[in-house]
C-alpha positions, 0 to 999 in steps of 0.5 A: 500500499505504502508503495503504491502511494509512493508510485503514485506521488512519483507520476506526479512529480514526473508531470509537473514540468507540462504545467510549466510547458504549457503556461510557456506555450501559451505566453509565447502565443499571446507575444506573438498575437501582439507582435502580429497586432503590431506590425499591421498599420492601417496605411490610411492611418498612419498617413494622416497622422504622419501628415498632421505631425508634418503640419503641426511641426512645421506650422510658424510660431505664433507668440509674441514674448511681452514687452517687460518695462518693470524690473527686468529689462528685456533686449530683443535678440538677433532673431527678434531683431530679423523677425521685427524688421522685415522688407519695406512693402514696395506696394503703396496702392494710394498714390493719386494725387491729392487729398480727394484720392487719399481720402477715397483710399482711406474709406476702401480701406474702411469698408474692407474692415467692415467686411473683414470683421462683420461677425466680430462687429456685431457681436461688440468686439470690434468697431470701426469709425471713420472721418476725412482723416482717420479710421478707428479701429477698436478692438476690445482687449477680451479679444486679443490679451489675457487680464494684466497681461501684454502677451497676446492669446492665441486668438488674437493672431488670426485678427492682426493677420487680417488687419495686416492683409488689409493695411500691407498694400497701403502706404498710410500712417499707423498709431496703435493705442493702448488702454486699460480700465482704472484697476490699479496693477503693480508688478515687476513687469508692469508698474502701473497701467501706464506700462501695461497699455504700452506693452500691449500697443507694442505687442500689436505693433510687433505683430504687424510687423511680423506680417509684412506691415512696415515698422516705419509707418507704425507707432505705439502709445499708451494711455492707462486708464485716463482716457476712458470711453465707459464708467469704470464702476461698472464690469461692462464699462471696464470692459469697454474702456479696456481696449486697443485702438488702431488709428489709419491715417489719410497721410503717410508720414507717421510723425505728422499723424501723430502731432 
């Protein structure tokens, strides 16, 4: 009886390797299934993914470093200098003799702004006003910048690019003005609203220059909170006061337009 039990135990011990072997075969099968699935690439999906990644990495950089006017003074490097100084546009479209011709060209620019920004005008984010000597294109701050910031956010780029496309073929002087509400700001970068408004105006000038608008045509001015268009004791009024205004002159001389 004891020998029979020992024989059964010996047979059981000799067959234990089959369990390990079966586990190994199962894992090996699973490994080959995974390898096969990985090697079976959908060519169409791969092509779409490849084109998407190529478009992302080859897209132009959409950022403008805010101008620091407080404790930390920024110095433009060589790359920035190359961006801010593009070739001078050589295609003035309003060379007609006399004030009448330039006034007609100015009205044509205003009409293009009205058509390009019809949706944003209806939303109250952009206004266009004209006179015989100026176009006043006013953009709400929420369209361009974050709170207390002079770095344009991503949605600002297509707006400024559209403005540049309209202006690049003309020689009109452009004065970019920055305005804030009366809420005080005091940071290392912007000690007051003067610096913040000036930095925002300069950021828009730099974006226009990046889009081939001649820098010699432009000036950047900051008014802080001291030229409001609405009351500052309501949220709606403060929102209207936070704005950037582009004044496009009938004339070509920027110094003459500023005076």
